[in-house]
N, C-alpha and C positions, 0 to 999 in steps of 0.2 A: 503493501500500499505505498502510496506518495503522500508524504509530507504535506500539511496545508502551510503554503507560505504566504506572509505578508505582500501584497502587491499594491501598486498605487489605486487601483480599480476598488479597494476595499475602504478607502478613506471617505469620512463623513465631512472633514474639514474642521471638526472640531477636537483641539489636541489632546484634551485627556479622554476622550470617546477612544481615538485614534489609538493612543497609548493602552488604553486598556484591551482594547480587540488585540494588539498586538502579543499582550500580555496573555490573554486566553489561546491564543494560536501557540503560542511557546508552549504552555502548559498542556494543550493537548497533544502536542509533540511528545512532551515529555511522559504522557500517559503510551504512548506509541511506543516510545523508547523501554518503558518499563513492561510492556508486553512482550518484547524481544528480548529483553536481557536478565528481568528479574521478576518472573511472573508469579512470586507470592500473591496470595490471596490479600495479605497485609499491606504488601507494598502498592498493588493495584487500588485497595482501598481506599488509602491514604492519597494517591494522588487523584483520584476522583473527588475526594473530598476537599481537596484544596481548590479543585476547578469549581465544584459547586457553592464554595464558599466565595470565590473571588466572582463566578458569575452573580452571585446574589448582590456581593457589592457594586458589581457594573451595572447591574439592572435598576439598583436603588439611583444610581448618580444620573444613570442615561432618563429613567423617567422624572427625577425630578428636573433635569433640563426641558424635557419635552412640557411639562406641567408647566413650568415657569415661563414657556413661549407659545403656551395655548395650541399646542400640535393638536390637530382635528383626530388624528390617527391614534392617539394615548392609549385609550381602550383596548382597542384591536393590538397594539404592541406589548400592553403588560399582559393580554390574553397569551402572546406566544413567548412572551417569557415564563409565564408561569407552565406552560406545555413543557417548555425545556426543563425547569425545574421538577415537575413531576415526573417525567420520564428519567431523570437522572437519578432519582430517588428510587425509581422502580430498577433501575441497573444495579443502584448499589445494594440493596436487598437481593437483589439477583445473584450478584458477585459471592456475597458472605453465605447465600445458602445452596448456590448450585455446584454441583459436582465438576462441571466442566468450565472452570472459571476461564479459560483462554478463549473459548468460544464467546463466552459473555462479553468478556472485555474485548474482542474485535468486532464485536455488534456494537457494543457502546462505542467504540472509537469510530467507525463508520457512521453511526449516528451523530455523533458530535462533529465530525468533518462536514457533513452534510447539512447539518442544523445550521451550525453558524455560518459557512460560506451563504447559505440560501438567505440568511437571516441578516446578514451583513448587507449582500448583493442588492436584495430586495425592500425589505422592510427598512432598514436603516439607511439605504439610498434615497427612500421616500421622502423622509423627514430631512436629509441633508439637500435634497431639491427644494423643500420647502423653507429652510433657512436660508437657501443660497439666495433669496429673494428679500432677506430683511437681517435685522442686527441681533447676533443670537445674545441673550440673556443667561448667563452663566450662574447659579446659585452659589 
């Protein structure tokens, strides 16, 4: 599986969000490394927990900016964030309970790669277009 790499097409032109997206991509690639090099349940669960915690922090920050700037798509955006949280929690539970942690971890990795790439390139780009026409208020 090819690593997800930061590309200019991911930028939303909000420095703090772009930096968080870059960090999340790095953390997801750390999960890929753990799967291939130290696939113990504890290691995988630890990496996933770090990704989940950082995702929550990122979502709070992003949602605050969207709220402060009265972004009309905020509710839908928050629902997408909740979807990731819910699915990540299910993967975490499955990772701890499943006999085939390697398969679960690979499915998780594919889900995270797909979700984050799609979310940044579609949903986040929608608010980036909205903000390109006005001054952005950062809380």
